[in-house]
N, C-alpha and C positions, 0 to 999 in steps of 0.2 A: 602438116602444112595447113590443113583446113582449120585446125584449132587456132593457129596463129593468125590466119586471115579473119576468123571470127572475132578474135580479140581486137584486131585492128579496126574492124567494122564497128564494134561496140565503142571503142575509144573515139572513133570518128563521129559516131552518133552523139556521144556525150559532148564533144566539142561543138557539133552543130547545134545542139540544144541550147548551149550558152548564148549563141548568136540569135537563134529563133526566139528565145525568151525575151531578148531586148526588143525585137521587132513586134512580137505579139504579147505584150505585158499582161493582157487580160486572162491568158491561159497559163496555168501553173506549169512550172518546169517538169514536175513528175509526169503530167499528162503528155507533154511534148515528148519526153523520153520514151514513154510507153508507145506512142505513135511511131517513133523512129525504130523501136524494136520490131513493130509489125512490118515496117518497110524492110528491115534486114531479113526477116523471114521470107518475104516475097522475093527479095534479091537472091537469097540463098537457093530458092527453088525447092526446098524440102524442109521438113520439120526439124527444128534444132532440139535435140534431146540432151538434156542435162541431168546427169545422175550423180547424186552425192550420197554414196552409201555410208560415208562417215559424216555424221551431222556436225561434228566438231570442226571439220575442214571449212565448211561454209561460215560457221560462227566465228572462227578465229581469223578467217581471211577477210570477211566484210564487217561483221558486227563489232568485233573487239576494237579495231582502230577507230571506228565511227563513234562508239560509246566513249572511248578514251578522250577523243577530241571534244565531244559534247561536255563531258565532265570537266575537262581542262578549261573550256571557255565559259563554264557556268558561272553565274553571278551568285557567289556563296551567300551574300547578304540577303538576296531575294529568296534563295533556297531556305535559309534559316527562318526568315520572317514568315514564310508561308509553309513551313515544314508540316504542320498538321494537315492542311488541305492537300498538299502534294502527296503525302504518304497515304491519305485516304483515297486519292485517285489512283496512285501507282500500285497499291496493294489491294485495298478493299474493293475498288471498282473492278480491277482485273479479275479478282476471284468471283465477283458477282457476274461478270460477263462470261467467265468460264462456265459457271453453273447454269446461267440462263440460256446461253447459246447452246451449250452441250446437251442439256436435256431437251431443248426445243428441236435441235437437229436430229437427235435420236428418235424423237417422237414422230417427226414428219417423214424421216427416211430410216426406217427400222434396219435396213441393210447395213447402215453405218453403226458400228458398235458404240456403246456409251463411252468407252475409253477413247476411241478415235474421235467421237463428237466433242468430248471435253478437250482433246488436243486441238481441234479446230477452234474451239472457243478460246483456248490459251493463245493460239497464234493470232487471233483477232483482238486480243486484249491490248497490246501495246499500240501507241500512236507513233507516227513518223515525224521526227523533228523538222526535216526539210519540207515535208508537205505542210506542216503546221506553219512554218515561216512563209511558204508560198501562199497559203490561204489567207494569212493576215496582211499580205502585201497590199491588197486593194480594199481592205476593210478597216473600219475605225474601231479596233478592239481595245478595250480598256487595259491599262498597265497591269492590273491584277490578273486579268484573264490571260494576258500574254505570259506573265510569270508562271502561272499555274500550268499552262499548256507546255511551256518549255521544261519546267521542272518535272512534270508528269512524264514527258517523253524520255527524260533521262533515266528515271528509275523504273518505270513500268516495263521497259525492255527486259530488265533482269528478272522481274517477277513473272512475266509472261513466259519467258524462255525456260525458266526453271520448272514452272508448272507444266509446260509443254513436254519437257523431257520426262517428267513423272507420268504424264498421261500416255505417252508413247510406250514407256516401259510396261505400263499396265496393259496396254493393247497387245503388246508382243507376248507377254507372259500369260495373260488371261487372269491374273490374280492381282487384287488390289486391297490393301489394308489401310484404312484411313489413319489409324493411330501410327502405323509405321511410316506412312507417307508424310504426316505432319512432323514426326521426329526427324526424318531425313531432310525434309524441307528446312527445318530450323537449323540443322547442322550445316547444310549447304549455304543457307542464308548468312548465318553468323560467321561460319568459317570463311566464306568468300570475302566478306567485308574485312575480317581480321587479316587474312592473307594479303588482300589488296593493300591495306594500310601498311602492313609490315614491308611488303615488297616495294611500295611507293617510297617509304622512308629510306629503305636500303638504296634505292635508285638515287634519291637526293643526296645521300651520303657519298655515293660513288662519284657523283658530279662534283661535289665540294672537294673530295679528295683529289680528283684530277685537276681542279682549278688551283688547289694548294700547291701542286707541282709546277704551276705556271703555264699549264697547257690550256690555252683559250681558243682552241681550234673550233670554229663554228661548225664545220662539217661533222666532227665527232659528236658534238652536243646534239645537233639536230637528228643525226642518224640514231643516236642513243635514245632520243625521245620517241622517234618513230618505231624503234625496236621494242620499246617498253611494253606496249599493250599485248603483243604476241607472247612475250616471255611470261608476263603476269598471268595471262589466260591459261597457258599451257601448264605453268607451275601450279596454280591454284587448282586446276582440274585434276592434276595428278595427285595432289594432296587431299582431295576429297571435298573441296569447297566449290562454290559456284564461280566459274571463270568469268562470267559476265559481271557479277557483283564485284569481283576482285578488280576488274578493269575499271569500273566506275569509281571504286574507292581509291585506286591508285591515281586516277585522273584528278580527283578532288584533292588529294595530297599534293599533287603537282601544282594545283592552283593556290592552295593555302601556304605552301612553302615560301618563305621570304626570299626575295631576289635583291641582290645588291645592285646599286646603280653604277653605271660605268659604260664606256664606249663599247667594250666587248659584249656586255649583256644587252645593250641596246641593239647592236648588230645581230646578236643571236635571236632576240625577240622578233625582229623584222623578218629574218629568214625563216624562223620557226612558224610564224603566223602565215607566211606565204606558202610554205610547204604544206602545212596542215589544211589550208584552204583548198589547195589543189587536190590533195588526197581525199578530203571529205567530199568535195563535189564530184570527183571522179568515181569513187566507190558508190556513192548514192546513185549517181547517174547510171553506172553499170547495172546496179540491181534493178532499177526501173526499166532499163533497156531489156534486161533479162526477162522481166515480167512481160514486156511486149512480145518477146520471142516465144514465151511459153504459153501465151494466151491461145494462139491458134491450135497448138498441140493439145493443151488441156481441154479446150472447148470442142475441138473436132472429135476427139476420142469419145468424149461424153455426149456430144451433140448427135453423133451417129449411133449412139446406143439406143436400140429400139425398145429396150425395156422401160425407159423413162421418156415420156413425151417432152419435146423441146419447150413447150409453153410451161410445163411444170418445172423445168430447170430454171427458167427465168423467174418463175414465181418463187422458187426456193431462194434465189439470190435476193430478191426484193424482200421476202419475208424475214430472212436472216438479218439483212440490213436494218429492217424495221425493228426487230427485237433488240439488236445491238444498240440502236439509237434510243429506243425506249428505256432500256436498262441504264444507259449512260445519262440520259436526261433526268430521270427520276433521282438517280444518285447525286448528280451535280446540283439539282434544285434543292434537295434536302440539305446538302452540305452548305450551299450558299445561304439558305435561310438560317441555319444554325450559326454560321460565321457572322452574318450581319446582325443577328440578335445579340451575340456576345459583344460585338463592337458597339452596338447601340447602348447596351447596358453599361459598358465602361465609360462611354461618353456622357451618359446621363449621370453617372456617379461623379465624374469629374466636373460636370456642370453644377451639380449641387454643392460640391466643395468650393467652387469658385463663384457661386451665385450668378451663373450666366445661363443663357438660353441654350438648351441642347439642340443639336442638329436633328432634323426629322429622320425617322427610320426609313430604310429602303423598303419600297412597296413590293407587293407580291409580283406585280407586273414587271418591275425592274429585274427581280430575280429570275422570273421566267425567261425574259429576253436574254439575260446573261447566261442562264443555263443552256438555252438554245444555241447561243453563239459558241459556247465551250463544247457543246455536244457535237455540232457539225464541224467545229474548227479543229477537231482532233482526228483527222483521217488516218487510215491504215496505209502502210507502205513497205519500207525496206525490211523491217524486222519480220513482219507478217510473211512476206514472200520468202525471206531467207529461211525461216524455220519451216515453212510449209513445204519447201523443196527438199527438206531433209527427211520427210516421211519415208520410212523403209518400204521397199517394194512388197514386202510380205503383208502390209496392212491392207485389209479388204476395202474396196471402193476408194483406193488412193487417188485415181484420176478424178473421181467425182468430188472428193474433198478439195483437191487442187482447183477444180473448176469453181467451186463455191467460194473458196478463199480469194481467188483472182477476181471473181465477179464482185465480191464485197469491197475489195480494194478499189476497183474502178468506180463503184457506186459512191463510196465515201469521198474519193477524190473529186468526183463531179459535184457532189453536194458542197464540199468545202470551197471549191473554186467558184461556183456560180450562185450558191444560195447564201453563204455567209456574207458576201458583200451586200446582199439585199437586206439581210437582218441588221447589219452594222454598216450602213453606207458611209463613205467618207464625206466629211463636211466639205461643201463646195467652197473653195478658197478663191478669192479674187486674185488677180495678177500681182497686186502690190504685196499681198501676204505671201504668195509663193516666192516672189522676188526677195522678200525679207528673209524667208527661210533659206534660200539659196545663198544669200549674202552671209548669213550667220554660219552656214556650213562651210563656206569658202574661208571665212576667218578662222574657223576651227582647224581646217586643213593647214593653213599657214602657221598657226600657233603650234600645232603638233610638230611640224617640221623644225621650228625653232627649238622646241623642247628636245627633240631627238638630236639635233646638232649640238646643243648645249651638253647633253649627256655623253656625246662622243668626243668632246673637247679634251685635248691633251696639251701639255706644255709645248710640244713640237708644232701642233697645228692651231694654236690659240689665235694667232694673228689672222690667219686665213679664215678660221671659223667665224671670228668677229665680223669680218668683212661680209661674209655670206649672211650672217644673222642680221646685220644692218640692212642688207638688201631686202630681206623678208620683212623687216620692220617698215621699210619704206613702202613695200607693196601693201602691207596692212593699212598703212596710212592713206595710200591712194584709194583702196577699196572703201575705207570709211568716208573719205572726202567725196567720192563719186556717189555714194548712197546717203549722204547727208547725216552721217553718224558722228556726233560730237565726241571728241576724244578728251574725256575728262582726266585731269591729272590724278594719278594714284597717290593721294595724300597719305593714306594709311601706310602704304609701302615705304614712302619716303620717311615718315615718322619712325617706322620700324628700323630703318637703317641708321637713323640718328640715335635711336635707343641702343642699338648694337654698339655704335661707336662710344656712346657715353658709358655704357657698362664696361667696355673693354678698357677705356682710358682710366676709369675709376679703379679698376683692378690693377692696372700698371702703377698708378699712384700709390695705392695701398701696399703693393709689394715693393715699392721704392725702386722700380725698374725704369722710372722716368722722373725727371726733375719736377718737384712739386709745383713750382711756379709755372713751368711750361704746361704741365698737365691741367692745372686749374684755368689757365688762360685758354686752353683748347676747349675745356668744358664750357666756359663762358661763351665761346664762339658757337658751340653746338646749341646752347640754349637760345642764342639770338636767332639761329637758323630755324629752330623748332618754332619759336614764336612767330617768325615771319611766315612759315608754312601754314600755321593755324589761322593767321589773319590775312592770307594772301588774296582774299576776295575783295578787300577794300582797295580803292584807287591809291590811297596814300601808301599802303603796304606794297603794292605793285611797283610804284615809282621807287620806293626805297629798295626793293629787291633788285631792280635793274641797276640802281646806283651802286649797290654793294657788288653786284656781279661785274660791272665795268671796273670798279675800283680794284677788285680782286684780280681781274685780268691784267690791269695795268701794273699792279705790284708784282705779279708773277712774271710778266714780261721783263720788268726792270731787274728782278732777281736773276733771270736767265741771262740778261745782257751783262750784269755784273759778274756772273759766274763764268762767262766766256772771256772776260778781260783778263789778260795775264797778270798774275800777282794779286788779284783781288780775291778776297775771301768773305764769306758771309759771317755774320756774328754768330757766337756760340748758341744764343737763344734761337736764332733763325734756323741754324743747322739742327738743333734739337727738335724744334717744332716740325721741321721738314721730315726728320726721321720718324717722329711720332705720327705724322700724317700718313707716311708710307705704310707703317704698321697698321694703322686704322683702316686704310683702304684695302690692304691685303685681307684683313679680318672680315670686312664687309663683303668683299668679293667671294670669300669662302662661304659665308652665310647665304649669299644670294644663290650660289650654286646648290646649296642644300635646299633652298626655297624652290628652285626650279625642279629639282628631283622629287620633292615631296608633294603632298596634296595641298597646294597653296590656293587661296581664294583669289589671288591676283592673276591677271592674264599673263600669258607667256611673253607677249611683246612688252608689257610694262616691266617685268623682271629683266628681260634681256636688254631693254633700253637703259635701265639703271645700271645693269652690269657693265655694259659697254662704256657708259659714262664714267664709272669708277675706274675701269681699266685704262681708259684714255687719260684720266687725271693721274693715274699711277705712273704711266709711261712718261708723262710730262714732268712729274716730280723726279723721276730717275734720270731724265734728260739723256736718254740713250738714243742717239740718232741712228737709224738703220742704214746699213751699207747697201751698195748696189747688189751684192751677192745675196744678202738677206732679202732684199726687195724682190729679186727674181725668184728665189725659192718660195717666198710667200705667194707670189702670183701663180706659180705652178700648183701649189697646194690648194689655192683658192679654186682653181679649175676643177680639181678632183672633188673638193667638197661641194661645189655647185652641182656637179654631176650626181653626186650622192643625194643631195637635197632634192633634186628634181625627181629622182627615183622614189624617194620617200613621199614626195607630194603626189605622184601618180598613184602610189599604193593607197594613200589616204583618200584620194578622190574616189577610187573604187570602193573603199570601205564605206564612205559616207553615202554613196549611191546605193550600195547593197542594203544599208540600214534604213533607206528611205528618207535620209536627211536632204539629199540633193535630187532635184528633178533630172529627168533624162537629158533635157536640153542643156541645163546648166553643167551637168557632168561632162557632156560631150564638148561643150565650149571650153571648159577648164582643161580637159585632156588635150585639146588642140593647142591651147596656149602653151602647155608644158612641152608638148612635142616640138612646137616652134622654137622654144627656148633651148631644148636639147639639140636641135639641128644647128642653131646659131652657135651654141657652145662647141659643138664638134667642129664647126668650120674654123673656130679660133685656134684649135689645137694644131 
């Protein structure tokens, strides 16, 4: 029962930290969670002792799912572009820290064996991704630095943990062979990646097989995804590879694997993103809360140790932190100088070929500032505590090693939280600029909702979905109008739709599937429309455009009246033209759906507006008047889709706020608006 109450207290602390983080944005969430862990220890009234005799338990329980989520969310383009620098930080720098910190700790504290000191250095090698994000929240860090810090935190966990395991094995056995260790490290490294790739591919094949059976159950797919990192870790570990590297490789395979577009996939992506966000935040929060609960225990035992003065303990923590920062700073500075030199050489070579003036090289001062930001912007956290808690009880000076590790974690978190914003202060933005950013983020939210609804559109809910998409288009129009944003017509997209029609009609004519006269007449009409769009800025062209629009409307109305008169029939040419028009509109609608699902340069509202316009024209040509029953069913479906759209909108508002695109005030205002719309919608039900 005490264990259950402890788990509830930790979950409550993680929940409270998410609220406190919003109220006190200047303090990073890891520090808040550490403080709440200290409060739990005070409330418990006694020291909370956590023993993990099996190190794999802690790794598979916390680290495996966290690394899998990081790899799954990783930007593979940025990882590949900065692969050399990331590998340098994730492998080379970790090894340098292991050696530097290990020999330094063994020198100043001889009672800690060299192998145990190297294990401490390995634990202090990895950086924490959540702490990195928290540190960059209030700092103006360059995109390259952010990409390097995130990529490093993804891979250095694996290298640090593997090195830690070797160091602990050497400390336990008392024997260490460099050649044997390098060989085993290589086998674990390569084997872990290979097993992860294979298991990741097998997992994707299983998902595709289940889908081929017609089983699109969201619960199954999300649970299978959550289940994957644990199975991959345990399987790779049993096969002799690194479970950590296997999890990272499997996560990257999950990212790279192609995903088909469709309503079920869209629903799965939304649910999966929400579930993993909760799991990631909860597990990270629990580990930092655990750190807070372990600080008193680790510090009290060591603090009351009369063999080492307390001032010397604090000096040890400061000295180890200083060595850690010094090694990292020198490594990053050299790496940045080499990188910028290569970039400058490439640009100078390109400038000579194009006879242009090359950009000036980055100065030493710039690289020093960048290196300082990246040095302090990579604090220690989850992985360091997770592996340090797995030190066996048989290791001499275990409590002292835990004290030093916890102290360095707190020191690096404090430096990242309060010093990095000083080194990289955010540029002061005037209210107009902040308002503009909030407006752009709001438009992005509404566009994503349109894209999600379009992806979930089916023949059964098409009419209801179009109604809701039109509502969001109207909201986008109102936001633009209130903020003085001119809504320029998307000429490029309209010309593209005409080109689709022209190619399609020409193919029908060539295949003799349509009358040649009707086809060429339709092609001439498309050419006139294209010419009109290209010259629509002139007053004469605008007047002509309005005249053609009204003339077309009049003819269409006359045709509908004639069609309603009993005994009246349209001419054969008119009927053929009408059928050709229906085919062309169906073709354009399918192409616009592909454009919406793909990486189009056009805005979502532009595509959706044109899509709705073509669908409305298609319904008019088919002249199918809806019945009362159909109207009622559409209204009921519209309510369900509105409810779903508002849920997507709330999710997107939270995502934009977490990414720093929305200010706190704007996010709060948008959430309140959505909540009001949800209340109004439920009152209508």
